[in-house]
C-alpha positions as CSV (number, residue, x, y, z in Angstrom):
1,X,23.8,6.0,8.0
2,X,20.7,7.9,7.3
3,X,17.4,7.9,9.7
4,X,13.8,6.9,8.0
5,X,12.9,10.8,8.3
6,X,16.2,12.1,6.3
7,X,15.3,9.3,3.5
8,X,11.6,10.6,3.7
9,X,13.1,14.2,3.2
10,X,15.0,13.1,0.2
11,X,12.3,11.6,-1.6
12,X,10.2,14.9,-1.0
13,X,12.9,17.4,-1.4
14,X,13.4,15.8,-4.9
15,X,9.4,15.5,-5.8
16,X,9.3,19.3,-4.7
17,X,11.8,20.4,-7.4
18,X,10.6,18.1,-9.9
19,X,8.9,20.0,-12.7
20,X,5.6,19.7,-14.2
21,X,5.5,23.1,-15.5
22,X,4.3,22.0,-19.2
23,X,1.2,22.8,-21.2
24,X,-1.6,22.1,-20.5
25,X,-1.7,23.3,-17.1
26,X,-5.2,21.0,-16.4
27,X,-3.6,17.7,-16.9
28,X,-0.2,18.7,-14.8
29,X,-1.7,20.2,-11.7
30,X,-3.6,17.3,-10.8
31,X,-0.3,15.4,-10.7
32,X,1.7,18.1,-8.8
33,X,-1.4,18.1,-6.3
34,X,-1.5,14.2,-6.1
35,X,2.4,13.9,-5.2
36,X,1.6,17.0,-2.5
37,X,-0.8,15.9,-0.5
38,X,1.5,13.7,1.8
39,X,1.8,10.4,2.2
40,X,4.7,8.6,4.3
41,X,6.9,7.8,0.8
42,X,6.9,3.8,2.2
43,X,8.0,2.6,-1.1
44,X,10.7,5.0,-1.9
45,X,12.1,4.6,1.2
46,X,12.5,0.6,1.3
47,X,14.0,1.2,-2.2
48,X,16.5,3.5,-0.6
49,X,17.3,1.5,2.5
50,X,17.5,-1.5,0.7
51,X,20.5,-0.1,-1.8
52,X,21.9,1.4,1.3
53,X,22.2,-2.2,2.6
54,X,25.1,-2.3,0.0
55,X,26.5,1.5,-1.4
56,X,26.4,4.8,0.1
57,X,25.1,7.2,-2.8
58,X,21.5,6.5,-1.9
59,X,20.7,10.1,-3.6
60,X,21.8,8.3,-7.0
61,X,18.8,6.2,-7.2
62,X,16.4,8.9,-6.0
63,X,14.6,9.1,-9.4
64,X,14.0,5.4,-9.8
65,X,12.8,5.6,-6.3
66,X,10.8,8.8,-7.1
67,X,9.1,6.9,-10.3
68,X,8.0,4.0,-7.9
69,X,6.2,6.6,-5.7
70,X,4.5,8.0,-8.7
71,X,3.3,4.9,-9.7
72,X,1.8,4.3,-6.3
73,X,-0.1,7.5,-6.5
74,X,-1.2,6.7,-9.9
75,X,-3.0,3.3,-8.3
76,X,-4.6,5.7,-5.4
77,X,-5.8,8.2,-8.0
78,X,-7.6,5.3,-9.8
79,X,-8.4,3.4,-6.9
80,X,-10.2,6.7,-5.3
81,X,-11.9,6.7,-8.4
82,X,-13.3,2.9,-8.5
83,X,-14.1,3.1,-4.4
84,X,-15.7,7.1,-5.1
85,X,-13.6,8.1,-2.2
86,X,-13.7,11.5,-1.7
87,X,-10.9,12.4,0.7
88,X,-7.1,11.0,0.5
89,X,-4.9,11.9,3.6
90,X,-7.1,14.4,5.0
91,X,-7.6,16.4,1.3
92,X,-10.2,15.9,-1.5
93,X,-9.1,12.8,-4.4
94,X,-8.2,14.3,-7.6
95,X,-11.9,13.6,-8.9
96,X,-13.6,15.1,-6.2
97,X,-11.4,18.0,-6.6
98,X,-11.5,18.3,-10.7
99,X,-13.5,15.5,-12.0
100,X,-13.2,12.3,-13.1
101,X,-11.9,12.7,-16.8
102,X,-9.3,14.6,-15.4
103,X,-8.6,12.6,-12.7
104,X,-8.0,9.7,-15.7
105,X,-5.7,11.5,-17.4
106,X,-3.9,12.7,-14.8
107,X,-3.3,8.6,-14.1
108,X,-1.9,8.1,-17.3
109,X,0.9,10.6,-17.5
110,X,1.9,9.6,-13.9
111,X,2.1,6.0,-15.1
112,X,4.2,7.4,-18.0
113,X,6.5,9.7,-15.9
114,X,6.7,6.5,-13.7
115,X,8.2,4.4,-16.3
116,X,10.6,7.6,-17.0
117,X,11.5,7.7,-13.5
118,X,12.3,3.8,-13.3
119,X,14.3,3.8,-16.9
120,X,16.9,6.3,-15.1
121,X,18.3,2.8,-13.4
122,X,22.0,2.6,-13.7
123,X,22.8,0.8,-17.2
124,X,23.7,-2.4,-15.5
125,X,20.9,-3.0,-13.5
126,X,18.3,-1.2,-15.7
127,X,17.2,-4.3,-17.5
128,X,16.4,-6.4,-14.6
129,X,14.9,-3.2,-12.6
130,X,12.2,-2.7,-15.6
131,X,11.4,-6.0,-15.9
132,X,10.4,-6.4,-12.3
133,X,8.9,-3.1,-12.5
134,X,6.6,-4.5,-15.3
135,X,5.7,-7.8,-13.9
136,X,4.8,-5.8,-10.6
137,X,2.4,-3.7,-12.9
138,X,0.9,-6.3,-14.3
139,X,0.3,-8.1,-11.1
140,X,-1.1,-5.2,-9.0
141,X,-4.0,-4.6,-12.0
142,X,-4.8,-8.5,-11.6
143,X,-5.2,-7.5,-7.8
144,X,-7.5,-5.0,-8.6
145,X,-9.4,-7.2,-10.8
146,X,-9.9,-9.7,-8.2
147,X,-10.9,-7.1,-5.7
148,X,-13.8,-5.6,-7.7
149,X,-14.8,-9.6,-8.8
150,X,-15.0,-10.2,-5.0
151,X,-17.8,-7.4,-4.9
152,X,-20.2,-9.7,-6.5
153,X,-19.4,-13.0,-4.8
154,X,-20.8,-14.5,-1.7
155,X,-18.3,-17.4,-1.6
156,X,-15.1,-15.4,-1.3
157,X,-12.4,-17.3,0.8
158,X,-9.7,-16.0,3.5
159,X,-6.7,-17.2,1.3
160,X,-8.3,-15.7,-1.6
161,X,-8.5,-12.8,-0.1
162,X,-5.0,-12.9,1.1
163,X,-3.9,-13.5,-2.3
164,X,-5.2,-10.6,-3.5
165,X,-4.1,-8.1,-1.2
166,X,-0.5,-9.7,-2.1
167,X,-1.0,-9.2,-5.7
168,X,-2.7,-5.5,-4.9
169,X,-0.7,-4.1,-2.1
170,X,2.3,-6.6,-1.1
171,X,4.0,-6.7,-4.3
172,X,4.9,-2.8,-4.8
173,X,6.3,-2.8,-1.5
174,X,8.5,-6.5,-2.5
175,X,9.2,-4.4,-5.9
176,X,10.6,-1.1,-3.9
177,X,12.9,-3.5,-1.9
178,X,14.0,-6.0,-4.4
179,X,14.7,-2.9,-7.0
180,X,17.3,-1.3,-4.3
181,X,19.1,-4.5,-3.8
182,X,19.3,-5.2,-7.4
183,X,20.6,-1.6,-8.2
184,X,23.2,-1.7,-5.2
185,X,24.3,-5.3,-6.6
186,X,22.8,-7.8,-4.1
187,X,23.3,-11.4,-5.1
188,X,19.9,-12.8,-6.0
189,X,19.3,-14.9,-2.9
190,X,19.3,-11.7,-1.2
191,X,17.0,-10.0,-3.9
192,X,15.3,-13.0,-3.3
193,X,14.9,-12.6,0.4
194,X,14.3,-9.1,0.2
195,X,11.5,-9.4,-1.9
196,X,9.7,-11.9,0.3
197,X,10.3,-9.7,3.0
198,X,8.4,-7.0,1.3
199,X,5.6,-9.3,0.7
200,X,5.2,-10.1,4.4
201,X,5.3,-6.5,5.7
202,X,2.8,-5.4,2.7
203,X,0.6,-8.4,3.8
204,X,0.8,-6.8,7.5
205,X,0.6,-3.1,6.1
206,X,-2.7,-3.8,4.4
207,X,-4.4,-5.9,7.1
208,X,-3.6,-3.1,9.2
209,X,-5.5,-0.8,7.0
210,X,-8.1,-3.3,7.3
211,X,-7.9,-2.9,11.1
212,X,-8.0,0.9,11.5
213,X,-10.7,1.3,8.8
214,X,-12.8,-0.2,12.3
215,X,-10.9,0.6,15.3
216,X,-8.6,3.6,14.0
217,X,-9.3,7.0,14.6
218,X,-10.9,9.0,12.0
219,X,-8.4,12.5,12.8
220,X,-5.1,10.5,12.1
221,X,-6.4,7.7,10.0
222,X,-7.3,10.4,6.9
223,X,-10.5,8.8,6.0
224,X,-14.2,8.0,7.5
225,X,-13.5,5.1,9.8
226,X,-16.5,2.0,9.3
227,X,-15.7,3.0,5.1
228,X,-15.4,-0.6,4.6
229,X,-18.0,-2.0,6.3
230,X,-20.8,0.5,4.6
231,X,-19.4,-0.7,1.3
232,X,-19.8,-4.6,2.2
233,X,-15.9,-5.0,1.3
234,X,-14.8,-8.4,1.7
235,X,-11.8,-7.6,4.1
236,X,-9.9,-10.4,6.2
237,X,-12.3,-9.0,9.0
238,X,-15.7,-9.4,7.6
239,X,-14.6,-13.3,5.9
240,X,-13.3,-14.3,9.2
241,X,-16.4,-12.7,11.2
242,X,-18.5,-14.9,8.6
243,X,-16.4,-18.1,8.9
244,X,-16.5,-17.8,12.6
245,X,-20.5,-16.7,13.6
246,X,-22.7,-19.1,14.6
247,X,-26.3,-19.1,12.7
248,X,-27.5,-16.8,14.7
249,X,-24.3,-14.2,14.5
250,X,-24.3,-15.1,10.7
251,X,-27.7,-14.5,10.2
252,X,-27.5,-10.7,12.2
253,X,-24.3,-10.0,10.3
254,X,-26.3,-10.8,7.0
255,X,-29.0,-8.8,7.6
256,X,-26.4,-5.9,8.2
257,X,-24.7,-6.7,4.9
258,X,-27.6,-6.4,3.1
259,X,-29.0,-3.2,5.3
260,X,-28.8,0.2,3.5
261,X,-30.2,2.2,7.1
262,X,-30.9,6.1,7.0
263,X,-28.1,6.2,9.6
264,X,-24.7,5.1,8.4
265,X,-23.6,5.0,11.9
266,X,-26.0,2.4,12.7
267,X,-24.9,-0.2,10.5
268,X,-20.5,0.6,11.3
269,X,-21.6,0.2,15.2
270,X,-23.4,-3.2,14.8
271,X,-21.2,-4.7,12.7
272,X,-18.1,-3.7,14.9
273,X,-20.3,-5.1,17.9
274,X,-20.2,-8.7,15.8
275,X,-16.7,-8.4,15.5
276,X,-15.9,-7.5,18.6
277,X,-18.1,-10.7,20.1
278,X,-16.4,-12.8,17.5
279,X,-12.9,-11.8,18.5
280,X,-12.3,-10.4,15.1
281,X,-10.1,-7.5,16.1
282,X,-7.7,-9.7,18.4
283,X,-7.5,-12.2,15.5
284,X,-6.8,-9.7,13.0
285,X,-3.9,-8.2,15.3
286,X,-2.6,-11.7,15.5
287,X,-2.4,-12.1,12.0
288,X,-0.6,-9.0,11.6
289,X,1.9,-9.6,14.2
290,X,2.8,-13.1,12.7
291,X,3.5,-11.6,9.1
292,X,6.0,-9.1,10.9
293,X,7.7,-12.0,12.7
294,X,8.1,-13.8,9.3
295,X,9.6,-10.9,7.7
296,X,12.1,-10.5,10.8
297,X,13.4,-14.3,10.4
298,X,13.3,-13.4,6.8
299,X,15.6,-10.2,7.2
300,X,17.8,-12.0,9.5
301,X,18.8,-14.5,6.8
302,X,20.1,-11.7,4.3
303,X,23.8,-11.4,4.5
304,X,23.9,-7.5,4.8
305,X,25.4,-5.7,7.5
306,X,23.8,-6.3,10.7
307,X,23.5,-2.5,12.0
308,X,22.3,-1.7,8.5
309,X,19.7,-4.6,8.8
310,X,18.8,-2.5,12.3
311,X,17.9,0.2,11.0
312,X,15.5,-1.2,7.8
313,X,13.9,-3.3,10.7
314,X,13.2,0.0,13.2
315,X,11.6,1.1,10.4
316,X,9.1,-1.6,9.4
317,X,8.9,-2.3,12.7
318,X,7.3,1.2,13.5
319,X,4.4,0.5,11.3
320,X,3.5,-2.4,13.6
321,X,1.6,0.3,16.2
322,X,0.9,3.0,13.7
323,X,-2.7,4.7,13.6
324,X,-2.9,6.1,10.4
């Protein structure tokens, strides 16, 4: 058995030994940089864990796991460009450190390297793995477009937001787990359960991100607290607040949404105070815990070894109390 940190080390060692010594250097340096600035490697670790529920030779699927991690980092480069984010994991984003054109080219080559890695799945599972990966990549782009569309809509419902984050965030975690199961030779039923399990923890994980953007610590979170508030991002927290607010509170919230104060912290503090009045903090935490509870039920239904399932659950449950 491996510990989560040992799985993570396998991924990081593989990445560290992966050569990007090709020309032109200005194309590959940002790729190396993006993949080297940290991250918890959650997606490849989940794939390795799911595979390890069935087989012992987890190192054999590292190219596939790292391919998925490369794709994930491609989406981060794109997100940072679209959000004009200056910091990622406490470091300058690629488009800030270089420029937007370089970041776009870097992300394109990352997609190709991702497919190259995923295509190294064993022949018996390669078609299914590639099919799932392609389906997931399409859904992530769809989720990103929904997110962009929400910026100009004033009628977004909480259910629509949940579906958007399922597409934009959850399906990649679900893909990682199901790909691990597929490569390990799991039954269709167990692969489907692994996928659903990943969807639930993905929803919880994104809601936690929303929560930490308001209530987290900037030093450990790695980016500015209150960024979603300043951007008027339609998160679970804002949409829930608009639904629960009385007319007076809704008017105050709408005024702050429309405001661009000289001191940005003033807006962050005011909207956070309204969230506190409306119990949004507790509502969000309750929703996160509900998704984790659903995930636990799904895991218990899988036919794998109980001890190995416990290792997976211990890793997932450690995310519940994360502060970064």
